[in-house]
LUMRONU-116044 format. One record per atom (N, C-alpha, C): residue in three letters; x, y, z. Coordinates in steps of 0.02 Angstrom, whole numbers, plus 50000, padded with zeros to 5 digits. Example, Ala and Ser with C-alpha at 12.3 -4.5 7.8 and 13.67 -1.06 7.14 Angstrom:
2
ALA506604971650390/ALA506154977550390/ALA506604983550390/SER506424988850354/SER506844994750357/SER506455000250394/
//
This chain:
467
MET500414993950000/MET500005000050000/MET500425006450000/LYS501095005649997/LYS501525011449999/LYS501365016249943/GLY501165013549884/GLY501045017649826/GLY500505022849838/ILE499975020849873/ILE499425025449885/ILE499635031149931/PHE500025029549983/PHE500265034750028/PHE500745039349991/ASN501155036549946/ASN501595040749906/ASN501195045349861/ASN500655042649832/ASN500225046749788/ASN499895052349828/TYR499745051049891/TYR499455056149935/TYR499945061949943/LEU500585060349954/LEU501095065549963/LEU501205069249897/ILE501205065649842/ILE501295068749776/ILE500715073549761/ALA500105071349778/ALA499505075449766/ALA499555081949806/LYS499795081549868/LYS499875087549909/LYS500335092549876/VAL500865090049844/VAL501355094349811/VAL501075097349747/ILE500795093049705/ILE500565095149638/ILE499985100149642/LEU499525099049690/LEU498935103249694/LEU499095110549712/ASP499685111649740/ASP499885118549756/ASP499955122749692/PHE500155119549637/PHE500275123249575/PHE499635126549548/PRO499085122749536/PRO498485126149511/PRO498195131149562/ILE498305129849627/ILE498045134449678/ILE498385141249672/LEU499035141349659/LEU499395147549650/LEU499115151549591/ILE498945148049538/ILE498655151349478/ILE497955153949494/ILE497545149749527/ILE496865151649544/ILE496865157749592/ALA497315157749641/ALA497355163349688/ALA497525169749651/HIS497965169349602/HIS498135175249561/HIS497535177649523/ALA497165173049493/ALA496575174949453/ALA496045178249496/ILE495915175449556/ILE495415178249601/ILE495615185349622/ALA496255186149641/ALA496495192649662/ALA496475197749604/TYR496655195349545/TYR496685199749486/TYR495985202549470/TYR495485198249469/TYR494815200449449/TYR494435204049505/ASN494695203849566/ASN494375207349621/ASN494725213849639/ILE495365214549624/ILE495745220349645/ILE495945224949587/ILE496165221949532/ILE496405226049476/ILE495815229549443/PRO495815236149438/PRO495265239849406/PRO495195237849332/ASP494585238549306/ASP494455236749237/ASP494855240949188/ASN494985247149207/ASN495345251649162/ASN496105251049167/GLN496345246549211/GLN497065245649218/GLN497265239149182/PHE497745239649137/PHE497965233849099/PHE498635231349125/VAL498665224949141/VAL499285221749162/VAL499485217049106/SER500065218149077/SER500285214149020/SER500315206649036/ILE500225202648984/ILE500265195348992/ILE500955193349019/GLY501465196848995/GLY502145195349018/GLY502225196449092/ALA501935202049117/ALA501975203549189/ALA501595198349230/GLN501015196249204/GLN500615191149239/GLN500995184549242/ILE501285182549185/ILE501655176249183/ILE502255176649230/THR502605182349229/THR503185183249274/THR502975182549347/PHE502415185649365/PHE502175185249434/PHE502005178049453/ILE501655174549408/ILE501445167749424/ILE502045163149429/VAL502515163749381/VAL503115159449382/VAL503525160749445/SER503605167149462/SER503995168749522/SER503635166349585/SER502965166449584/SER502575164049641/SER502665156549650/VAL502645152949594/VAL502735145649597/VAL503425144049624/PHE503935147549597/PHE504615146449621/PHE504675147949696/SER504395153749716/SER504445155849786/SER504085151049833/TRP503495148649811/TRP503105144249854/TRP503445137549864/TYR503685134549810/TYR503995127949817/TYR504675128349853/LEU505005134049846/LEU505625135049884/LEU505465135749958/ALA504945139649973/ALA504735140550042/ALA504495133950072/ALA504115130050033/ALA503875123550057/ALA504445118750070/SER504975119250030/SER505565115050040/SER505915117050105/ILE505965123550118/ILE506305125950178/ILE505905123950240/SER505245124550237/SER504825123150295/SER504645115750301/LYS504805111750250/LYS504625104650247/LYS503865103850253/LEU503515107950216/LEU502785108150219/LEU502465101450200/ASN502735098250148/ASN502405092450121/ASN502675085850148/THR502975086050207/THR503155079950242/THR502525076150261/ASP502565069550265/ASP501985065550284/ASP501805066950356/ARG501225070050368/ARG501015071750436/ARG500345068450453/ARG500205062650424/ARG499575059350440/ARG499545056850511/PHE500125056350545/PHE500145054250615/PHE500005060050662/ASN499975066150635/ASN499895072050678/ASN499225075450664/LYS499035079850708/LYS498405083550700/LYS498475088550643/TYR497895090350615/TYR497905095050559/TYR498145101950580/THR498065103550645/THR498305110050669/THR499055110750657/GLU499435105250660/GLU500145105650646/GLU500265107650574/GLU499845104950529/GLU499915106750458/GLU499745114050447/ILE499245116650483/ILE499065123650477/ILE499655128050499/VAL499985126050553/VAL500565129850577/VAL501115129850524/PHE501235124050492/PHE501755123750441/PHE501555127550378/ILE500915127750362/ILE500675131850306/ILE500815139250321/THR500675141250383/THR500795148250403/THR501535149850399/TYR501945145350423/TYR502675146250420/TYR502905146850347/THR502645142450305/THR502815142550233/THR502615149150202/LEU502025151650220/LEU501775157850191/LEU502215163850211/LEU502465163750272/LEU502915169250294/LEU503565169150254/VAL503835163150243/VAL504445162550202/VAL504295164550130/PHE503725162450105/PHE503505164250037/PHE503455171750029/LEU503185175250079/LEU503115182550075/LEU503785185950066/ILE504285183550103/ILE504955186550099/ILE505255185450029/ILE505205179250004/ILE505505177649939/ILE505135181249883/GLN504475180949885/GLN504085183949831/GLN504135191549831/ALA504185194549890/ALA504275201849894/ALA504935203849860/SER505445199649869/SER506095200949837/SER506025200349761/ASN505635195449739/ASN505525194549666/ASN505155200449637/ILE504655202949674/ILE504265208649650/ILE504705214749640/PHE505155215749688/PHE505615221449682/PHE506125220249626/LEU506375214049621/LEU506895212449571/LEU506625213349500/PHE506025210849489/PHE505735211149421/PHE505295217349410/LYS505305221749461/LYS504915228049457/LYS504175226849444/LEU503905221449475/LEU503205219849467/LEU502755224649506/PHE503065228549552/PHE502675233449590/PHE502395238949544/LEU502675239449484/LEU502415244249435/LEU501725242149410/PHE501585235549415/PHE500945232949389/PHE500465230849445/TYR500755228549500/TYR500345225849555/TYR500405230249617/SER499835231949646/SER499835236149706/SER499905231849769/SER500035235149825/SER500095231649888/SER499425228449908/SER498875231749891/SER498205228949907/SER498085222549868/PHE498325222249805/PHE498275216049766/PHE498665210449800/PHE499285212049820/PHE499715206949849/PHE499425204349915/ALA499135208849955/ALA498825206850018/ALA498225202250006/PHE497805204149957/PHE497225200049941/PHE497445193249913/TYR497965193349872/TYR498235187149843/TYR498485182449897/VAL498855185049946/VAL499135180849999/VAL498585177850042/ILE498075181850060/ILE497525179350101/ILE497145173950063/THR497025175149999/THR496675170149958/THR497075163749952/LEU497725164449941/LEU498165158649936/LEU498145154650000/TYR498185158050057/TYR498185154650122/TYR497535150650132/LEU496975153650117/LEU496325150250125/LEU496265144350079/LEU496475145150016/LEU496425139649968/LEU496885133849986/ILE497495135450008/ILE497985130150025/ILE497735126150085/THR497525129750138/THR497295126150198/THR496675121950184/THR496225124550144/THR495615120850128/THR495775114650086/THR496185115550035/THR496345109949989/THR496715104450026/LYS497195106250067/LYS497575101150103/LYS497135097450153/TYR496655100950181/TYR496175097750227/TYR495745092750189/ILE495505094650130/ILE495085090150090/ILE495475083950069/VAL496095084950046/VAL496515079250026/VAL496635074650085/ARG496755077550143/ARG496855073550204/ARG496235069450221/LYS495645072650216/LYS495025069150232/LYS494875063550182/TYR495065064550119/TYR494985059150070/TYR495415053150089/LEU496035054450111/LEU496465049050134/LEU496155045550194/HIS495895049350241/HIS495575046450300/HIS494985042050281/ALA494605044250231/ALA494025040350208/ALA494245033650180/PHE494785033650140/PHE495045027350112/PHE495295022750168/ILE495635025650218/ILE495895021650273/ILE495315018750314/ASN494805022950326/ASN494235020850366/ASN493855015150333/LYS493845015050267/LYS493505009650231/LYS493945003350224/GLY494555003750250/GLY495004997950246/GLY495324997050178/ARG495295002150136/ARG495565001550068/ARG496305003650065/VAL496525007250118/VAL497215009550120/VAL497505008150189/PHE498035004550193/PHE498375003350257/PHE499065000550243/GLU499495001050294/GLU500164998150290/GLU500204992250338/ARG500444986650312/ARG500494980550351/ARG501144980750392/VAL501074980150458/VAL501634980950503/VAL501734974750546/LEU502354972950557/LEU502544967450601/LEU502954970350659/VAL502794968450720/VAL503154970750779/VAL503624965250804/ILE504254967050814/ILE504734962350843/ILE504934965050911/GLY504704961950964/GLY504834964451031/GLY504394960951082/ASN504374963751143/ASN503984960451195/ASN503234961951188/ALA502844958351228/ALA502114958951224/ALA501874965951241/GLU502204969251289/GLU501994975851310/GLU502024980751252/TYR502584980651214/TYR502654985051156/TYR502134983451102/ALA502074976951088/ALA501614974851035/ALA500894976751051/ASN500684975551113/ASN499994977051132/ASN499874984551135/HIS500374988251159/HIS500304995551161/HIS500264998451090/PHE500684995751045/PHE500674998050976/PHE499994996650944/GLN499714990750958/GLN499054989050931/GLN498524993750959/ASP498564995351023/ASP498085000051054/ASP498115006851020/VAL498725009251007/VAL498805015850976/VAL498525016050906/ILE498685011050864/ILE498455011350795/ILE497705009750789/THR497425006450841/THR496705005250841/THR496335011650861/LYS496605015150911/LYS496305021350933/LYS496365026850880/HIS496945026850846/HIS497075031950794/HIS497085028350726/ILE496505026450703/ILE496445022450642/ILE496735026150582/PHE496725032850584/PHE496955036750526/PHE497715036650518/TYR498075033350563/TYR498785032350551/TYR498895027850490/GLY498395023650476/GLY498445019350418/GLY498875013250428/TYR498925010750490/TYR499325004850506/TYR498874998950522/ARG499094993050504/ARG498754986950525/ARG499284982050549/CYS499264980250613/CYS499754975650642/CYS499554968450625/ILE499964965150584/ILE499784958350562/ILE500064953050609/GLY500504955150657/GLY500764950250704/GLY501384952750740/ALA501634948450785/ALA502224950150825/ALA502694944150830/LEU503334945650835/LEU503844940450844/LEU504214941650910/HIS504304936250949/HIS504684936751010/HIS504864929851035/GLU505364929551077/GLU505584923051104/GLU505054919951148/ASN504674924151183/ASN504174921651230/ASN503474923251205/PRO503074918151189/PRO502404919451161/PRO501894921851212/ASP502054921351276/ASP501574923251328/ASP501434930751326/GLY500804932351335/GLY500614939351341/GLY500384942551276/PHE500454939251219/PHE500244942251157/PHE499484941351148/MET499124946751151/MET498394946551145/MET498154950851087/ALA498384957251086/ALA498154961951035/ALA498414960050966/CYS499064958350962/CYS499364956350898/CYS499454948850897/PRO499294945550842/PRO499404938250838/PRO500144936550845/TYR500294931350884/TYR500984929150893/TYR501164924650833/LEU501684926750796/LEU501864923150734/LEU502494918950741/GLY502834919550798/GLY503444915550806/GLY504014919550836/LYS504614916750830/LYS505214919950857/LYS505554924450805/PRO505984928950827/PRO506304933550780/PRO506694930150725/ASN506974924150739/ASN507364920650687/ASN506924917850631/GLN506274918650637/GLN505804916550584/GLN505614922250538/LEU505944928050546/LEU505774933950507/LEU505854932650432/ARG506414929550412/ARG506524928350340/ARG505974924050311/GLU505764919050348/GLU505224914650325/GLU504574918450315/ILE504434923050362/ILE503814926950358/ILE503834931750299/LEU504414934950288/LEU504474939550231/LEU504444935950165/ASN504614929550163/ASN504554925550102/ASN503824923850085/THR503404923850137/THR502704921650127/THR502204927350131/GLN502404933150161/GLN501934938550170/GLN502234945150145/THR501794949550124/THR502004956250103/THR501934961050161/LEU502484964050181/LEU502484968750237/LEU502744975550214/ASP502484980850245/ASP502714987550229/ASP503224990150279/GLU503154988250341/GLU503614990650393/GLU503724985350446/ILE504314985750477/ILE504474981650535/ILE504624986350593/ILE504284985550649/ILE504414989450709/ILE504834985150756/VAL505434987350772/VAL505894983550815/VAL505904986850884/ALA505714983050935/ALA505704985551004/ALA506084980651048/LEU506744980451039/LEU507174975951076/LEU507664980051119/PRO507884977451176/PRO508364981051218/PRO509044981751185/ASN509444986351210/ASN510104987751181/ASN510564981651179/GLU510494977251228/GLU510944971451230/GLU510804966451173/LYS510254967551138/LYS510094963151081/LYS510364966151016/GLU510914969551019/GLU511194972950961/GLU511304968250902/LYS511554962250916/LYS511684957350862/LYS511034955450827/ASP510494954450867/ASP509844952650838/ASP509564958450797/ILE509644964550822/ILE509394970450786/ILE509744971250719/ASN510404970350719/ASN510784970850656/ASN510574965550606/GLU510434959550631/GLU510214954050588/GLU509534955650557/ILE509084958650597/ILE508424960550573/ILE508474965850519/ILE508914970850530/ILE509004976150481/ILE509284973350415/THR509754968650421/THR510054965550361/THR509524961850320/ILE509104958050354/ILE508584954150319/ILE508084958950287/CYS507874964150323/CYS507384968850296/CYS507664972650235/ASN508314974250237/ASN508624977450179/ASN508604972950118/GLN508694966450128/GLN508674961650073/GLN507974961350041/PHE507464962250083/PHE506774961850058/PHE506474968750045/ASP506894974050052/ASP506674980950039/ASP506064982750082/VAL506114981050146/VAL505584982650194/VAL505844987850243/LYS505444993050254/LYS505644998550299/LYS505684996150371/VAL506194998450407/VAL506284996550477/VAL506255002850521/ARG505855002450574/ARG505855007750625/ARG506045004650691/ILE506495007950728/ILE506745005250791/ILE506515009750848/ILE506195006750898/ILE506025010450959/ILE506635010351003/PRO506965016051014/PRO507605016151050/PRO507505014851124/ASP507975011551153/ASP507965009951225/ASP508345015351263/PHE508045021551263/PHE508375027251294/PHE507965030051352/HIS507545026051382/HIS507075028751432/HIS507435031751492/HIS508045029351508/HIS508405032051565/HIS508715038851549/PHE508665041151486/PHE508905047851469/PHE508325052651459/ILE507755051251491/ILE507125054651474/ILE507155062251487/SER507595064551531/SER507575071651550/SER507835076251495/ASN508255073751450/ASN508545078051399/ASN508465075151329/PRO508415079451277/PRO508375076951209/PRO509045074051187/MET509005069451138/MET509605066251113/MET509845069551049/GLN510495070051042/GLN510795072550980/GLN511275067250953/PHE511185065450889/PHE511595060450858/PHE512165063850820/GLU512775061850838/GLU513365064850807/GLU513835059150786/SER514405061050758/SER514895055950740/SER515595058950742/ILE516065054850762/ILE516775056550757/ILE517075051650707/GLY517215054150647/GLY517415049550594/GLY516805045250577/LEU516885038650581/LEU516325034150569/LEU516045031350634/ILE516245034250692/ILE516005031850756/ILE515385035850776/PRO514795032550781/PRO514185036150800/PRO514185037650875/LEU513935043650893/LEU513895045750962/LEU513195048350977/ILE512965047151038/ILE512335049951062/ILE512495054351121/SER512325060651117/SER512455065251172/SER511815068551194/GLN511795070651257/GLN511225074251284/GLN511305081751271/GLN510775084651244/GLN510765091851232/GLN510435095551290/GLU510565102051295/GLU510185105951342/GLU509475106651315/LEU509005107551360/LEU508305108151339/LEU508205114751302/PRO507725114851255/PRO507615121051216/PRO507495127251260/LEU507115126351314/LEU506955132151356/LEU507485133551408/ASP508055130051404/ASP508635132051445/ASP509005137951412/LYS508865139051348/LYS509205144351311/LYS508845151051322/TRP509225156351336/TRP508925162751353/TRP508515165651296/ASN508735164551232/ASN508365167351176/ASN507675164051168/ASN507645157451182/ASN506995154051179/ASN506545156251236/GLN506835157351294/GLN506455159851351/GLN506165166751335/LEU506565170951302/LEU506335177651283/LEU505755177251234/ILE505825172951183/ILE505285172151133/ILE504645169951166/LYS504705165051211/LYS504105162451244/LYS503785167751290/ARG504215171551325/ARG503945176651370/ARG503605182351331/VAL503905184451277/VAL503585189651235/VAL502915187251209/PHE502905180951185/PHE502275178051160/PHE501755177951216/ASP501955175851276/ASP501485175451333/ASP501185182251348/ILE501605187451351/ILE501365194151368/ILE500895196851314/LEU501105196451251/LEU500695198951196/LEU500035195251191/PHE500055188651198/PHE499445184651193/PHE498975186351250/SER499245187051311/SER498825188451370/SER498515195351366/ILE498905200351345/ILE498635207051338/ILE498075207251286/THR498195203851230/THR497685203451177/THR497055200151204/PHE497155194751242/PHE496575191151271/PHE496165195751316/PHE496505199451360/PHE496155203851407/PHE495775209351370/ILE496075212051317/ILE495745217451279/ILE495145214851239/VAL495245209351204/VAL494725206851159/VAL494185202851195/ILE494365198751243/ILE493885194251276/ILE493785195851350/GLY494335196551386/GLY494285197451458/GLY493915203651480/SER493955209051440/SER493665215451459/SER492905214951468/TRP492575210551432/TRP491845209851440/TRP491645203151471/LEU492055197851460/LEU491865191251486/LEU491985190751561/PHE492525193651586/PHE492675193151657/PHE492125196351701/PRO491915202651686/PRO491375205551726/PRO490725201551722/THR490585198851663/THR489965194951654/THR489975188651698/ILE490535184951695/ILE490585178851735/ILE490585180551810/ALA490925185851829/ALA490945187951900/ALA490255189351926/ILE489845192951888/ILE489155194551909/ILE488745188151915/LEU488815183651867/LEU488425177351869/LEU488625173051929/ILE489265172851945/ILE489495168852003/ILE489205171752067/LYS489215178452073/LYS488955181752133/LYS488195180552140/LEU487845180652084/LEU487115179752086/LEU486905172552098/SER487335167752079/SER487135160752082/SER487325157052145/SER487835159452182/SER488045156052244/SER488455160652288/LYS488485159052352/LYS488865163052399/LYS489615161552392/GLY490015166452409/GLY490735165452407/GLY491085170152359/PRO491755169952358/PRO492145174452315/PRO492085172452241/VAL492235177252198/VAL492225175952126/VAL492815171652105/LEU493405173452131/LEU494015169752113/LEU494195164752168/TYR494475159152146/TYR494705153952191/TYR495465153352182/LYS495835153752237/LYS496555153152235/LYS496765146352264/GLN497195142952227/GLN497425136352250/GLN498185136052244/LYS498515133452295/LYS499235132552295/LYS499425126752248/ARG499875128252202/ARG500115123052157/ARG500865123952147/TRP501185118952118/TRP501895119352104/TRP502015122452036/GLY502475127352035/GLY502665130551973/GLY503355128451952/LEU503715133151921/LEU504395131851897/LEU504845129951955/ASN505215124451945/ASN505685121951996/ASN505345120752064/ASN504705118552062/ASN504325116652121/ASN504155122552167/ALA504245128652143/ALA504045134552182/ALA503285134752188/ARG503035136452248/ARG502325136652259/ARG502035143252232/ILE501505142752195/ILE501165148652167/ILE500415148152181/ASN500095153952184/ASN499365154152190/ASN499065154352120/VAL498725148952101/VAL498415148652035/VAL497695151052040/TYR497515155851998/TYR496845158851999/TYR496365155051954/LYS495755154251979/LYS495215151251938/LYS494555154751958/PHE494085154751913/PHE493405156651933/PHE493125151151978/ARG492815153052032/ARG492545148052078/ARG491975144252045/THR492035137752044/THR491525133452013/THR491185128852063/MET491445128752126/MET491145124552177/MET490795128852229/TYR490365125552268/TYR490055129052324/TYR490595130952373/HIS490485136452408/HIS491005139252453/HIS491145134452511/ARG491785133452525/ARG492035129552582/ARG491855122152579/VAL491845119252520/VAL491755111952514/VAL492435108652524/GLU492425102152541/GLU493045098552553/GLU493375096652487/THR494045097652484/THR494425095652425/THR494935090152441/VAL494985088552507/VAL495435083152529/VAL495035078552574/SER495105071852564/SER494735066952603/SER495015066552674/LYS494655062952718/LYS494875061952787/LYS495545058252790/GLU495685054152738/GLU496315050452735/GLU496885054852707/GLY496725060952690/GLY497235065552664/GLY497335064952589/LEU496895061452553/LEU496945060652481/LEU496575066352445/PHE496865068652391/PHE496555074052352/PHE495925071452318/LEU495385075152324/LEU494745073152294/LEU494675076552226/GLN494825072952173/GLN494745075752106/GLN494005076652091/THR493855081552049/THR493165082452028/THR492965076851981/GLU492355074551988/GLU492095069151946/GLU491475071551909/GLU491265067451862/GLU490645069051825/GLU490065069051874/ASN489635074051869/ASN489055074851914/ASN489275075851986/ASP489845078951997/ASP490095080352064/ASP489625085352098/LEU489365083552156/LEU488875087752191/LEU489185094052220/ARG489855094452223/ARG490185100452249/ARG490175106152198/ILE490045104652134/ILE490075109552081/ILE489395112952072/THR489395119452066/THR488775123152055/THR488535122251983/PRO487895123551969/PRO487655123051899/PRO488045127551851/LEU488175133851874/LEU488575138351832/LEU489285135651825/GLY489555133051880/GLY490235130251879/GLY490305124551830/ARG489765120651823/ARG489775115151775/ARG489865117751704/PHE489505123251690/PHE489555126351623/PHE490255129251613/LEU490515132651663/LEU491175135751657/LEU491715130451647/ARG491675124851684/ARG492165119451676/ARG492115116151608/LYS491505114951586/LYS491405111651522/LYS491725115451465/ASN491715122051469/ASN491985126351416/ASN492665129251433/SER492955127051490/SER493625129251512/SER493655136651529/PHE493075139951539/PHE493065147051556/PHE493355148151626/ASP493325143051669/ASP493565143951738/ASP494325144951740/GLU494675143151687/GLU495405143751685/GLU495635150651663/PHE495195154751637/PHE495395161151607/PHE495765165851655/PRO495585166051720/PRO495965170551764/PRO496715168851769/GLN496905163051746/GLN497615161251748/GLN498045165451701/PHE497725169351658/PHE498105174151618/PHE498415179451664/LEU498125180351723/LEU498435184751773/LEU499095181651796/ASN499105175051806/ASN499725171551824/ASN500245172251770/VAL500015172351707/VAL500475172951650/VAL500785179951650/ILE500375185151660/ILE500635191951663/ILE501145192751719/LYS501015189451776/LYS501465189751833/LYS502105185851822/GLY502125181751771/GLY502725177851756/GLY502755171151792/GLU502205169151826/GLU502185162851862/GLU501995156951818/MET501635158551764/MET501405153351717/MET501545155651646/SER501435151051600/SER501495152451528/SER500825150751496/VAL500705153351436/VAL500095151551401/VAL500085144051387/VAL500665141351367/VAL500725134151351/VAL501255131051396/GLY501095125351425/GLY501565121751468/GLY501205116151504/PRO501545112251544/PRO501215106951583/PRO500705110051631/ARG500105107251634/ARG499595109951679/ARG499815108951751/PRO499765114151794/PRO499945113351864/PRO499415109451901/HIS499615104751943/HIS499155100751982/HIS499135103352053/ALA498575102052087/ALA498535103752158/ALA499085100052196/ILE499365103252247/ILE499935100352282/ILE499785093452311/PRO499205092252344/PRO499065085452367/PRO499055080352311/HIS498795082452253/HIS498775077952195/HIS499485076452171/SER499915081552171/SER500615080552150/SER500975075852198/LEU500865076752262/LEU501195072552312/LEU500995065152304/GLU500365064052287/GLU500135057152275/GLU500465054252212/SER500525058452160/SER500785056052096/SER501525054252100/LEU501885057352147/LEU502595055852154/LEU502725048452165/ASN502255045052196/ASN502365038152218/ASN502285033052162/PHE501935034952108/PHE501795029852057/PHE501895032251985/VAL502075038551974/VAL502175041151906/VAL502915042351894/SER503185038951844/SER503895039551829/SER504055046551803/SER504605049451828/SER504865055951805/SER504365061651815/TYR503925061051866/TYR503405065951876/TYR503685073051888/MET504215073551929/MET504475080051948/MET504815083751890/LEU504995080051837/LEU505345083251781/LEU504895088151744/ARG504235087451752/ARG503775091951718/ARG503805099051747/HIS504135099851804/HIS504195106451835/HIS504835110051814/MET505175107451763/MET505785110851739/MET505625117251701/ILE504995118051680/ILE504785124151646/ILE504155126751681/LYS503955132851664/LYS503355135651693/LYS502735131551674/PRO502265130851719/PRO501625127551701/PRO501235131951653/GLY500745128951620/GLY500365132551569/GLY499615132251579/ILE499265136651546/ILE498535136551546/ILE498285130651504/THR498625129351450/THR498485123451409/THR499145120051395/GLY499115113851370/GLY499735110251359/GLY499655104651307/TRP500225101551292/TRP500235096251242/TRP499815090251265/ALA499825088751330/ALA499425083251356/ALA498675084751347/GLN498475090951360/GLN497765092651357/GLN497495092151286/VAL497865094551237/VAL497605094351168/VAL497635087251140/ASN497985082751174/ASN497995075751153/ASN497525071451194/GLY497065074651230/GLY496525070851262/GLY496605069851336/TYR497155071951367/TYR497255070851438/TYR497115077351475/ARG496475078951480/ARG496245085151511/ARG495775083351567/GLY495825087151623/GLY495355086051678/GLY495565080151721/MET495065076551745/MET495175071151792/MET495575065451762/THR496045062651801/THR496405056651781/THR496125050851822/LYS495855045751789/LYS495495040451823/LYS495945035151853/ASN496565034651826/ASN497005029451851/ASN497735031651841/HIS498195027451867/HIS498905029051863/HIS499155029151791/PHE498855024951749/PHE499065024551679/PHE498925031251644/ASP498345034151657/ASP498175040651626/ASP498645046151649/MET498815046151714/MET499275051251739/MET499965050351708/GLN500195044051700/GLN500845042851670/GLN500855045351598/ASN500315044151561/ASN500275046551492/ASN500275054151490/ARG499925057351537/ARG499925064651539/ARG500625067351550/VAL500985064251597/VAL501675066451610/VAL502125065151550/ASN502025059451516/ASN502425057951457/ASN502335063251403/TYR501705065551394/TYR501585070951345/TYR501915077451367/ASP501895078851432/ASP502225084851458/ASP502975084651446/LEU503285078851457/LEU504005078251448/LEU504185078751374/TYR503755076151331/TYR503865076851259/TYR503875084151240/TYR503405088051267/TYR503365095151253/TYR503985098751276/ILE504225097051336/ILE504815100351364/ILE505425098951320/ARG505485092851296/ARG506065090951255/ARG506025093851184/LYS505415094551158/LYS505325096451088/LYS505095103651078/TRP505095107651130/TRP504795114351125/TRP505085118351067/ASN504635121651032/ASN504815127050986/ASN504215131650980/PHE504325137550953/PHE503795142550949/PHE503195140050910/TRP503315136350856/TRP502775133850814/TRP502365128550850/LEU502675124650894/LEU502295119750933/LEU501815123350980/ASP502035128851010/ASP501585132851051/ASP500995135451010/CYS501135137850950/CYS500595140250906/CYS500095134650890/GLN500355128750877/GLN499925123050862/GLN499485121350921/ILE499775121350981/ILE499395119451041/ILE498845124651054/VAL498995131051046/VAL498495136351056/VAL497925135451005/LEU498105134150943/LEU497595133250891/LEU497165127050905/GLN497485121550925/GLN497115115350939/GLN496675116251001/THR496905120151050/THR496495121551109/THR495865125251090/PHE495945130251046/PHE495365134151023/PHE494875129650986/ILE495135125250943/ILE494695120650905/ILE494335115950953/ASN494695113251003/ASN494395108751052/ASN493845112151092/MET493955118651108/MET493445122351145/MET492815123351103/ILE492915124951039/ILE492345126050994/ILE491965119550984/SER492325114050974/SER492005107550960/SER491815103851024/ASN492015106651082/ASN491875103551148/ASN492135096351149/LYS492755095451126/LYS493045088851123/LYS493155085951192/LYS492975079651200/LYS493015076351265/LYS493715073851279/ASN493815071951343/ASN494445068651364/ASN494475061751334/VAL495075058851332/VAL495155052051304/VAL494775046951345/ASN494625048551407/ASN494275043951450/ASN493535043951436/
//
């Protein structure tokens, strides 16, 4: 099935060409006055330079990389990034070829907006067509997992939950057949050549420990002979606090730990400027009228203060007062007699009717923009947990404290991936922390933009938690 996925990527690239021409035509007939004539040569020069600029920008931004494993918001972010690079290149072309003599700034602005809308819409439609083919079972990649039962079953759970990845696990190979339930057990790793002789596979997922280096090399050699793609799940879990950088001295491969992105002062500055500008914009556009409205409704609907302050851990475990709109009745218990933190549950009697509405739409979190202005929180980051909840999590969640290496956020990578609100079990909390650690290791400005956009979409669509 590789051919269909390749055709999907090719279609994404090719469709940009007619869109550039269509965007020019729409802008031309809407902006250029009827009495103004633009020569055919100038039009062709503009279109050719636009095509060159766009594909160069797309190459720089890696716009057309296969992102079916990621949310569409990531693609929107990359389209935006591509458009910014395109603007710089095309503006240079306009000046170089003196196209400003024929095209006004209003034309160029209209052209860019039209191009952006057409590109985002077209890529979304192409993506949905691919999803439809996958959903009908007409497109998928056949995958074999070589590793223990835990990896194989977890992989099967992931591709079942996210069907649009386009994977189908046809089986697993391991020395010990016990524990294989989700993926059919097909034998031991030394039977790989026999399986490849009898079945067509698209990918092999190898999840073996580092001490199995000889077996891993043998698997790679066999897969190369059969022209089957190999992906290896690295056994680097003990290096979880820092990202890995692959280097080489001569032909000797090296793996070194890098400093985290937000350890760098320039990245901290970018994030802080974004936090301040975003928060100020929020208060002007939304907070100026929504805050007084919610405050009046809270006062009218139940006794108690409008804002609720709760001690939570911030950067480097420093205690901060996190602000929220009060959603519970005044002076209800939040800690059990045994000292355990009482998470809010569905139909929790402690929550007021208005509070239920505020929580459902995440309006109760809005006062935390005050924490952002104060520098205690960020717009995007790991969500801060109540201190009793954090103390409980320390006992059963691996690397829990590492999430406090950066400022907590109003929204985060875990939340937009479905781990929002109550965690029903230790497994959910571990997954939430894993997403937080991924964000800390992979932070960049565009990831923050993607998370903000996805949060907005989730609020509009009222997307539920994974639970």
